[in-house]
N, C-alpha and C positions, 0 to 999 in steps of 0.2 A: 176383401179386406175392409177395414173401417174407412179408409180413405175413399174407396170406391163407393161405399154406402153413403158417405156424406155427399159426394158428387152427385150420386143418383137422387138423393133427397133434394138437393138444391135444384137439379134439373126438373124434377117433378113439381117443385114449388114454383119455379119460374115459368113453366109452360102455361099454366092457367092464367097467370098474371099477364103474360104477353097477350093472350087472347082477350082477357077482359079489359085491358087498357085500350085496345083497339075499339071495342064496342063502347067503352065508357066515354071516350071522347065524343062519340056521336049522340050520347044521351043529353036530354035537356039539363040545364044547370042545376037542378035540385037533386036529381037522382044519381048522377055520376060522381059527385064530389066525395061521398062517403066511401064508395068503392075505390076511388082514387087515393083517398087517405089510407085506407086499409092496405091497398096495394103498395103504397109508398112505405108503410110500416113493414110490410112483409119483405119488400126489397131491402130495407135497412137491416132487418133480421138476417136475411140471406147473406148480405155483405158481411155482417158480423160473424156469421157462421163460417164464411169463406176465410176471414181473417184468422179465426181460431184454427181452422184446418191448416192454413199456411204456417202458422206458428208451430203447431204440432209437427208438421212435416219437416220444417226447416230447423227448429230449435229443439223441441222436446224429444222427438224420436232419435236424433243423433246423440243427444245426451244419454238417453236410455240405452242405446246400443253401446256407448262407451262405458257406462256403468256396468252393463251386463258383461262386457268383455273383461273389465277389471275384476268383477266378482268371480267370474270363471277362473281367471288367472290366480286369484287369491285362494280359491277353493282347491285348485290343482297343487299349489305350493303347500297349503295346509295338509293335504292328503299325503304328499311326498314326505313332509316333515313327520307326520304321524307314523308312516311306515318305517322311516329311519329310526325314530325313537323307540318304536315297538321292538325292532330287532335288537337295539342296544339294551333295552330292558330285559329281554329274554336272555341275552348273552350274560348280562350281569347276574340275573337270577340263577342261571346254570353255574356260574362261577361261585356264587354264594353257596349253592347246594353242594358243590364239590368240596368246598372248604369245610362245610358242616360235616360232610361224610368223613373227611380226613381227621377232623377233631374227634369225632365219635370213635374212629379206629384207634387214635392215640390214647384215648381214655381207656379203651379196652386193654391195650397193650400195657399201660401203666398200672393197672390194677392187678 
C-alpha cells in the first residue's frame, strides 16, 4: 500500500543518515558541517513526510472512506429509483397503448 511505501522510503532515507551522522561527528570541523546540514535538512523533510503520512492516515483516508460509502449508498438509491420509475413508465405506456387500441376499435364500429 501507499502507507507501507512511505514508511519504507522514510526508513531507507533515515538509515544512511544515521550512519553518516556517526562518522560526521568524527570529521574535522570543515568537512562534517556540510553533511550535518544536509542531514538535518533531510531529517526535516522526513519529519514533514511523516506528518503528511499521519494526516493522510488519520484525516483524509477516513474522509475518503466516508465519502465513498455515501456515494455508494446514493448510487444504490438512484438505481432503485430508476428501476421503480422504469416499471411505472412501462405500465403507463401499456395503458396508453390499450386505450389507443380501444379508441381505434370504437372508430371502426362507429363508421
